[in-house]
N, C-alpha and C positions, 0 to 999 in steps of 0.2 A: 881439206875437210874445213878448217877454221873459215877460208874464204869463203867457201859455199854456204857456210851458216848464216854470214851476214846477209845474205838474199831474204831472210826470213826474220830480220830483227823486227820485234814488235815495235809499232809506235807507241812511244810516251803519251801520256794525258796532255803534256803541254803543247802538243801538234793537233789537237782539237780544233777545227774552224768554226768560227761563229756564222751562225745563220743570219739572213737578212729579210728584207720585205720583198714578197715575191713581184708585187707589182712594179717597183722600182726597177727590179733584174728585168722582168720581161720588156720594161719601157725601152731600156738602153739596148737588150739584144735585138728589139724589133727596128730601132734606128740604124743598127750597124748592119742587120740583115739586109734592109730596104736599100742600102749604098751599096751591096756586095762587098763588105769590107771584111777585112780579118783583124783580129786582135792577139796578141800573144797571151793576153788572159785566157784564152780558149786552147790556142795552139801549143802553148807551153803549159797547160794543165796547172795555173798559177793557183796556190791554195787561198789566196786573198781576192779572188774574182768575185766571189758572192759580196764581200765587204765592200770593193771598190765599185761595182756597179750598183750596189743598193745605194751609194751616193752619188751616181750619176756620172762617174768618171772611168776612163778605158784607157789602156795603152794600145794605140793603133799599129798594127803589123803592115807596113807597106811593102810592094814588091811581089807581092803573092804570098802563097802559104807553103810553097816547096823550095827547101834550102839546096844550095849544091854543095854542102858540106855536110858531115855525119858525124857531130860530135857524139860521144858516149852519154852524156848527162841528159841530152835535149829532147824533148818531144815532138819537134816540129819535125814533118814529112821531109823526106830527103829524095831527092831525084832531080830530074829534067824538068825546070820551071816553065811556065808559059811565058810568052812575051809580056813585058810589062805594059799596063793599062795606061796610055798618055793622059786619060781621064781621071785616074785616080787622086792626084792632089786635089781636085776640084771636088771629088766626093767626100775626101777628109776634110777638107775646110768646111763643106756645107754641113758634115755630120757634127763637128765640133762646135759650130754656131747653134744648130738645132738642139744640140744636149745641152748649150749652156756651160761647158767645160770652161773652168778658169785655169788650170795648168793641164796643158796636152802632153804626155809623151808620145813619142814616136820611136818605132824599132822596125827593123826589118829582118828578113832571112838573106843569107849570105848570096849574092848574085855574082859569083866568079866567072858566069856564064858572059856577062855583059863588058865591053870593053871598058867602062867607067865605075863598074860594080854598084850601078844604079844610083850613085852621086847626083845626076842630073834631076831625078825623079826625088830623091830626098831634097835638094834644094826647092824645087817646084812645090813639094808638099808643105816644107815650112812657110814659105811664101804665101801659098793658099790659105792656109791658116789664119796667118797674121793679116792678110787682106780681109777674110770673112769674119773673123773674129778679134779684133786688134787689141783687146784688152786681155787675151789669154795669153799667156805664156808658155814656152816651149822648152821641152827637154829631147834632145835627139840622141838617142842610144844606138849608136853607129857600128857596123861591123868594122873590121880593120881594113878594110878596102885594099888588102894586101900590102898594105904601109903605103902607098902611093900617095905623096903629099898633094898631086893636083887635084886628086879626087876628095881628099879630106879639106882641102881649101874650099872647093866648091861647097861644101856644108857649113863652113865657117862663115863664108859670105852670106850665107842666108839669114844669118845672126840669131840662131836660137838662144835662149837664156842660158841654158847649159847643155854641154856635149858630154856624152857618157861613153865609155867603152870599157866592157869587162873583161878582167883577166881570167874570171872564172874560178880559176884554182890555183895554186901555188907553183912555183918554177918546176919541182921536181916532178909533180903529177900531170904537168900540162900536155904532153905527148900522149898519154893514155886516155886522158879525159877530153882534149879538144882537137885531137887527132891532127888535122890538117893548120891549126893555128899555132902561133910562135909567141910565146912569152917576152921575148924582147922586142920583136915587132908590135906588140901590143903596148907596151912601154914607149916606144917610139911615138905611137900615134898619140896618146895622150901628152908627151912632151912636146909633140909639134903644136897641137891645140894651145896648150899653156905658153910657149913661146911666140906664137902668133896671132895671138888674140886677148880680148880680155874676157872671155867666154869662162865660165866656170867648169871646170873638168871634176868628172865623178867617175868612179868605178866601182865592181863588187866581185866578192868571190863567195862560194860555197864552202861549208865546212860539212865534214862527214866523210869525206871520200879518202881518208887515210893520211891527210895532214898530219904534221906535228905542231906544236905551239911555237916553236923555232921558226918552221916554216911561214907560219901565219905572221910573226912579227917581221921577219925577213921581207914578205910581200907588202906589208905596211912600209917599210924602210924605201924600198924599191919605188913605191909609188909617191910618196913624198918626194923622193930626188927627181922626180919628173913634174913634181909641182902640182900633182893630183890634190883637189882640196877636199874632196866628199866620198866617204868609202861606205859602201853597205857589206852587210855579212849576214847569211842566213844559212840554214838547214838544207843542205842538198835531201831530195826527196827522188827516190827511183820511180820513173814513170813507169815502167814496165819491166817484165823480166829480161827482156832483150838489152837494157841498158846497166850501166855500172851498179852494183849492188851498194847500198849503205854499208859504210864501214863503223859508222859511230853515230848516235844520236847525241848532240851535243847540249848539255844543260841549259837552260835560260839563265843560271847564274854565272854559267861559264862565257856566255854571250854577251852578258852586262859587263863581266870583269874585261873581257877582250875589249869591248867598246871602249871602256874606260880608258884601256891603254893605249887605244887608237887616238882617242880625244888628247891624251897626254903627249903623245908623240907628234902632234900638231895637226890633225884633220880639223878643218873648219866644221863640216858636219859629219856625224855618223850614226846610220841605222845598224844595230846589231841584236838580232833575236831569231829564235827558231823559224818565223813565217815571214821575215823580211826578205821581199826579192827588190830587184832593181828600181822598180817604179813605185816601191811602198813609200806613202808620206813624200814622194817627189817635190811636192809643191814646198815643202820646208827647205830645200836644197837651193834655192835661188839665191 
């Protein structure tokens, strides 16, 4: 009975989302629609979409909008994806240039159906953005590529300024939350990037899924042990009744306290607040 009650936890006042200028929002939306492009802003139901789009920025989601995995926290569609669009890298590159984006975040669905997990499209997209908009810096928020170092290296070789890969939750909850992903595989992905490049590494977790403070602090230590430099922490929000329920709404004061603890432990950059998501204020993490 207690767990069922959590499905109906009332959202506190600090989770109210700021509105933005409708004109700016429509302008960015029009550019994305024109290119047939997807954003995690929409597919992931990001609470910061209005704020970021109002500033003319967006996180592009490549390789389609259908994921081969079915993580229990994620709002992205699950199923059998279409074949990759070979023209997608150029479309993204042109859109970034048209929007005047200074810092572009790229992410993707998991494409376990592809031999390289989509790594070639990833690399081509990074290069296309650099070609069309040389002054734009790039963060690549990658999937785990099943831990295959050749595919991870393909992304590294394209030289984005930041490569991020999210743990999403603490070790104890990973099997329930991420289903097909593995906590240690994710750590090895980050470790490989840190050891084999000069590219900044970044990861993020959601709070409110039932983790303890001890779990959170251990996760910080695990990330620092593999030389991860940037950490984001935000409140998990249940996308629908089919997804995992919120177990707790973490207060802004607790987010601030945990963020300070992460900085004291040694992270170079930390974003910690209820509405923080992976790409929030990403330009600050270069």
